[in-house]
N, C-alpha and C positions, 0 to 999 in steps of 0.2 A: 164053304169054299166057292159058293155060287157068286157071292158079292165080290170075292177076290178076282174071279175071272171077268166079271162085269167091269171092274175098275181097269184091268189090263186091256180089255177090248176097247173101252172108252178112251183110254190113254192112246192106244195105237190109232184109233179112228181120228182123234183130235190132232195127233201129230201128222197123220196123213193129210188132213185138211190144211194144216199149216204149211206143209211141204208143197201142196198144190198151189196155195196162195203165193208162196215164195217163187215157184217156177213161173207163175203167171206174171209176177212183177219183173222177173228176170227177162221174160220174153219182150217186155215193153222197152227194155234198154236196147237201143238200136246198135247193130253191127254195121259193117260196110255193105251188107246185102239187104235187099228189099225183103221185108217180111210183113205180111198182113197183120200179124199179132201186135206189131208196134202201134197199130191204130186202135187197139182195144182200150176202152176207157174214154174214148172220144164220143161225146153225145151231140146230136144234132137237134135243133128246134124243128120238129116235124109237126107243123100246124098246132103249135102251142104245147106239145108234149116233148120232153127231152127223150130222145130215142137213140140207142146205141148205133153208131155209124154202120156196123155190119148188118143192121136190120133194115136199112133204108137204101142200100146200094150193094152191088156186087164188087168185090175187091179181088183183082187178079194180079199176078206177078207177070209183067211183060218180059222182063229180063232181070239179071241179077241186081240192077240198080234202079229199076222202075216199077212202081205200082200203078195200076190203072183202076179208077173207081167209076162205075157206071150206075148213077142213081136210077132207081125204078120210077121215080117221079121226077121228070125233067125240071120241075120248078124248084127242086131242092139243090141244084148245082151251087148257087151262091151261098146257101146256108151251110152246105158241107165245106165249101171253101173257107168260110169264116170260122167254122168250128175247128178245122185243122190248123189254121193260122193262130187261133187263140190257145191251142193246146201247147204244152211245154215240151214237145218232142223235137223242136228246132228244125222243122222242115217247112218249105213253102210249096204249096200245090200250084200247078199250072192248069188253067181251065182252057179246054179246046172244044168248044161247042157243048155237047152233052157229056163229055168225058173229062174227068179230072185226073191228071197225071202227077205223081209224086216221084221226082227224081232224087235219089239219095246222093247228097254231096259226098265226095270222098272224105274219109276221116283223117284228120291231121294227127300227128303223134300226140300232141297235147290233148286233143279231144278223146283219143283212145285211152289215154291215162286217166282222164276225168271219168269216162264211162266205166273203166275198170274199178275205180274207187267207188262209183255208184253201185256196181255189182257186188263189191265186197261189203258195202254197207247193207245191201239187201240180204246178203248171206248171213251177216251178223244178226240182223233182225230175225231171220229164219231160225238161227240157232237159239236165240233168246226165247222165241216162242216155244220151241221144242223143250227147252230147259224149264220154262214156266209150267208146261203141261206135266213134265216129270215131277216137279215140285208138288203140283196139285195131286197127282196120283199117289205120291209117297204120303202126303198128308191124309188122303182118304184111307190108305192102308193103316196108318197110325190110329185113325179114328176107329177102325174096326178092331184094332188091338185094345183100345180103351174100353170098347163095348164088350170085350171078352170073346169076340168072334174069331180072333186070330191069336196065335202064340208068337213068342219071340222068334222061333224058328221060321214060322210063316212070314214074319216081317222081313227076316233076313233073305228068304227066298224071293219075296216080292221086290226087294231092293235090287236083287240081281236081275230079275225078269224085266223090271222097269228100265234098268240101266241098259240092258240088252236092246230093248226097243228104241231107247233114246240114241244109243250109239249107231243103230241102223239108220235112223233119220238124219243124224248129224253127218254121217258119211255120205248120205244122198245129197245133202245140201252142199258139202264140200266138193263132191264130184260134179254137181251141176255148175258150181262156181268155176271150177277148173276148166270145164268145157266152154263156158261163156268167156272166160279170160282168153282162152286159146282163140276163140272166134274174134274177139276184139283186137287182139294183138297181131293177128295174121293180116299181112298186107296183101 
């Protein structure tokens, strides 16, 4: 039964990792409010090395619509400006001396609907990842049965256990999507 528990633990760990990845992707979808997480994934050319934006400047929320970026190295202002403009988040920074401000434009109804579709697509990808992990865990249990380490009753129990874990993570994905949709559609 030791391998049985290892498979269940591995399954839960992998699903948890997939869920964290999903929530990270969801944070990058902008809502009407300024959120530093939307800048995650933007890299800046820092003296020949691609460096994450949050590792070369401080990012603060000035108000609900404005982010302020203060580079630690004042020579990076133009590089940060270029990196944000090249990203696909659809915002244009404003450079004011050594500070870069990002003012979030208000979302139109059409853009809200598009962002909601994007969030739903991310959620579906998250569900698919969880189901793939479930499939792998079930296959691992079947292999243990073939090797004679588990009985048919054990397999039946494992299917219930794995489905329970899967349902928990699918519900978490759905709850996160519902929360994000609520944020996106609130004016």
